[in-house]
C-alpha positions as CSV (number, residue, x, y, z in Angstrom):
1,X,191.3,80.6,114.9
2,X,191.6,84.7,113.7
3,X,188.2,86.0,111.9
4,X,188.6,88.5,109.7
5,X,186.0,90.8,108.7
6,X,186.5,92.5,105.0
7,X,184.8,94.4,102.6
8,X,185.3,94.8,98.9
9,X,184.2,97.3,96.7
10,X,184.2,95.6,93.6
11,X,183.1,97.0,89.8
12,X,181.0,94.9,86.9
13,X,178.5,92.8,88.8
14,X,175.3,94.2,87.1
15,X,172.5,91.8,88.4
16,X,171.6,89.1,91.0
17,X,173.6,86.8,88.9
18,X,176.7,87.9,89.4
19,X,176.8,88.3,93.7
20,X,176.5,84.2,93.4
21,X,178.9,83.8,91.4
22,X,180.8,85.3,92.9
23,X,179.8,84.1,96.8
24,X,179.8,80.7,95.2
25,X,183.5,80.9,93.9
26,X,184.7,83.0,97.6
27,X,182.3,79.7,100.0
28,X,184.8,77.4,98.1
29,X,188.1,78.7,99.0
30,X,189.8,77.2,102.2
31,X,188.9,79.4,105.5
32,X,186.4,81.4,104.1
33,X,183.4,80.9,106.3
34,X,181.1,82.9,104.7
35,X,180.5,85.8,101.5
36,X,178.1,88.0,99.7
37,X,177.6,90.6,97.8
38,X,175.9,93.6,96.7
39,X,175.9,94.6,93.1
40,X,174.2,97.6,93.8
41,X,176.0,98.9,96.3
42,X,179.0,97.7,94.6
43,X,180.8,95.7,97.1
44,X,181.8,91.7,98.8
45,X,181.6,91.4,102.2
46,X,183.7,88.1,102.8
47,X,184.3,86.4,106.8
48,X,187.8,84.9,106.6
49,X,189.9,82.6,108.8
50,X,193.9,85.1,108.3
51,X,196.1,82.1,109.0
52,X,194.1,79.9,106.6
53,X,193.7,82.2,103.3
54,X,194.2,85.8,102.8
55,X,193.0,89.3,100.9
56,X,194.6,88.8,97.8
57,X,193.7,85.4,98.1
58,X,190.4,86.9,98.1
59,X,190.4,89.2,95.4
60,X,192.2,86.6,93.1
61,X,189.8,84.8,93.4
62,X,186.9,87.3,92.3
63,X,189.4,89.0,89.8
64,X,190.1,85.3,88.5
65,X,185.9,86.0,87.8
66,X,186.4,89.2,85.9
67,X,185.4,91.6,88.2
68,X,187.6,94.3,89.0
69,X,188.6,95.0,92.8
70,X,189.3,98.6,93.9
71,X,193.1,99.1,95.4
């Protein structure tokens, strides 16, 4: 299993509720083992199996909630 630890810069998070919303959505993606967000730093950290999901799928999950992921 190839676990990847990736951090995304995310704009639009303003509170703990935003953090929880993003973390719950990402943890629902198959292959994601853990996700956490920090609205003060504007970062989202995800541990995932890159054989099951991809960077682009994770970005799409975050953007689907209305947040912007920096390139």
